[in-house]
C-alpha positions as a Markdown table, in Angstrom:
| # | Residue | x | y | z |
|---|---|---|---|---|
| 1 | Met | 0.0 | 0.0 | 0.0 |
| 2 | Thr | 1.1 | 3.5 | -0.6 |
| 3 | Lys | 2.0 | 5.6 | 2.3 |
| 4 | Asp | -1.1 | 7.8 | 2.1 |
| 5 | Trp | -3.3 | 4.9 | 3.2 |
| 6 | Gln | -4.4 | 5.2 | 6.9 |
| 7 | Pro | -5.7 | 2.6 | 9.3 |
| 8 | Val | -9.5 | 2.3 | 9.1 |
| 9 | Thr | -9.7 | 2.9 | 12.8 |
| 10 | Thr | -8.8 | 6.5 | 12.1 |
| 11 | Ala | -11.3 | 7.1 | 9.3 |
| 12 | Pro | -13.4 | 10.3 | 9.7 |
| 13 | Ala | -17.2 | 10.5 | 9.4 |
| 14 | Gly | -18.5 | 12.6 | 6.6 |
| 15 | Pro | -16.1 | 13.0 | 3.7 |
| 16 | Asp | -16.0 | 10.7 | 0.6 |
| 17 | Leu | -13.2 | 8.1 | 1.2 |
| 18 | Glu | -11.5 | 5.5 | -0.9 |
| 19 | Leu | -11.5 | 2.2 | 1.1 |
| 20 | Ser | -9.4 | -0.9 | 0.7 |
| 21 | Val | -10.4 | -4.4 | 1.7 |
| 22 | Ile | -8.7 | -7.8 | 1.9 |
| 23 | Glu | -10.4 | -10.5 | 0.0 |
| 24 | Ala | -9.0 | -14.0 | -0.5 |
| 25 | Gly | -5.7 | -12.7 | 0.9 |
| 26 | Glu | -5.4 | -9.8 | -1.7 |
| 27 | Val | -5.7 | -6.1 | -1.1 |
| 28 | His | -8.3 | -4.3 | -3.3 |
| 29 | Ser | -9.5 | -0.7 | -3.3 |
| 30 | Leu | -13.2 | -0.1 | -3.9 |
| 31 | Ala | -14.0 | 1.6 | -7.3 |
| 32 | Phe | -16.5 | 4.0 | -5.7 |
| 33 | Pro | -16.4 | 6.5 | -2.9 |
| 34 | Cys | -17.8 | 5.6 | 0.6 |
| 35 | Arg | -18.7 | 7.6 | 3.7 |
| 36 | Lys | -18.6 | 6.5 | 7.3 |
| 37 | Glu | -21.8 | 6.8 | 9.2 |
| 38 | Gly | -21.5 | 5.7 | 12.8 |
| 39 | Lys | -20.1 | 2.2 | 12.5 |
| 40 | Lys | -21.5 | 1.6 | 9.1 |
| 41 | Trp | -20.2 | 2.4 | 5.6 |
| 42 | Ile | -22.4 | 3.7 | 2.8 |
| 43 | Asp | -21.9 | 4.3 | -0.9 |
| 44 | Ala | -21.4 | 8.0 | -1.2 |
| 45 | Ala | -23.3 | 8.3 | -4.5 |
| 46 | Thr | -26.5 | 6.2 | -3.5 |
| 47 | Gly | -26.6 | 6.2 | 0.3 |
| 48 | Ala | -26.9 | 2.5 | 0.2 |
| 49 | Trp | -25.3 | 0.5 | 3.0 |
| 50 | Val | -22.1 | -1.4 | 1.9 |
| 51 | Ala | -21.4 | -4.7 | 3.6 |
| 52 | Ile | -17.7 | -4.5 | 3.8 |
| 53 | Arg | -14.9 | -4.7 | 6.5 |
| 54 | Pro | -12.3 | -2.2 | 5.2 |
| 55 | Thr | -8.8 | -2.2 | 6.5 |
| 56 | His | -7.5 | 1.1 | 5.2 |
| 57 | Trp | -8.7 | 4.5 | 3.9 |
| 58 | Arg | -7.6 | 7.6 | 2.1 |
| 59 | Gln | -9.2 | 10.7 | 0.6 |
| 60 | Trp | -11.3 | 10.1 | -2.5 |
| 61 | Asn | -9.4 | 11.9 | -5.3 |
| 62 | Lys | -10.9 | 10.2 | -8.3 |
| 63 | Pro | -13.7 | 11.7 | -10.5 |
| 64 | Thr | -17.1 | 10.6 | -9.4 |
| 65 | Leu | -19.5 | 9.5 | -12.2 |
| 66 | Glu | -23.0 | 11.1 | -12.0 |
């Protein structure tokens, strides 16, 4: 992981974030921005709950499709 990734335990609530998850022993970043709401994660575009257990986060700096 690049050094701008932060532990998920430090993720702020509110801003759009890029999340990474470990699946089948491999690290993957999600292709869409998420937001932390309490202990849950939501898709920033739709507001739908996302059933994930992220390991790291960083600011979302990619273009968002509308």
